[in-house]
N, C-alpha and C positions, 0 to 999 in steps of 0.2 A: 427432463431437460433442466438445466440449471443456467441461468443468466447472471453475469456479473456485470454491472454498468458502473464504470468509473467517471468521476468528474473532478474538476478542480485544477487541472495542470495549466500551464501557461508560462508566461515570461516575467520574470522578476529580476530586480537587481541584486547583486550580492549583499548579504546581511539581511535581506528581506525575509518574508515569510509566505508560505502558501498552505492551504489544506486541501488535501485529497479525500474524496468520498468514494465509497463502492458499496452498492446495494445488491444484495443477493436476492433472486426470486426464482420460482420454479420448484422443483423437487428437492427441498432443502431440509426434510424433516430430520436429518441426521447431521446438521451442520456443526462442525467442530471448530477447529482453528480457522482464523482468517488472518490475512497478512498482506504485506506488500513486498514485492520484489522489484529489482531494476536490472536493466541489461543495457550495457553499452555495446555499440557496434563491434562485432568481432570477439565479444567476450561472453562468458557464461552468465546466465541469469543468477543474481545473488539475492540472497534474503536481506530486506531492509529491517523489517520489524514484523512481528507475529503476535497474535493475542488469542488465547484459548477462549472457550465458551465461559470458563470460570473466571476469566480476567487475568490470568498469568501472562506475562509478556516477555519478550526477549528482542533484543536489538543487534544490529551489526555494530561493531566497535567504532566504525566510521561516523556513526550517527547518534551514538549514545550522548545525551545531554542536550542535543539539539532537536531531535524528532521525538514526537509522542504519539503512539498509537493507542486508540480507544475504540469502543464498540457499543453499539446500542442493539441489544439482542432483540428487543421488541420489534426493530425495524429491520433486523438482519442487515445491518449496516456497519462498516467499519470505516474509521477515519485515520488520517495520518497528518498530524500537525507538524509541519517543517519550518523550523525557525533557524535563524543564522545560515541561510543558504549560502553555499559556495558554488564557484564555477563548476567545481568537480562533481556537483550533484546533478549536473545537466544529463539527462538520460531519460529514457522511457521507463515509467513506473507501471507495473502490473499487479493488479489485484488478485489474490489467491485465496481459495476457500477449499477446505478439506471436508468432504461429505462422504460418509461411509467409506473412508479410507482412500477416496479417489481425490485427485488434485483437480480443481477447476481454475481456469484463468479468465481474466478480463482481457479486453482487447488492447489495453495500454493507454497511458496518457503521458504526454511529453511534458516534461518539466525543463525549462530553459533558464539558467541563471546567468546574467550577464556581469562581466567584471567592471 
């Protein structure tokens, strides 16, 4: 069993910042990449940012320069620092972990950016 527990979502004004956290626990001996996706109602889930166990990162074009993903391998935790938030960033964010080639998902955390 693998558990991904997210925290840090909430309400913020446009231009503000939030930090999301996701801690992985359970059978995570082959934990590889971790990342964040987001999904708006009626749309496909899309990658926001991903970081490998070695620290390589990639970002969606829409968040480059505003969001930063980081990882604490000792704590099996991934973070997403979100700055300069925009109303269009309002959506549910999901933590993702790839373990042994299998994708695991958190339950999601809602980020709401008011204009």
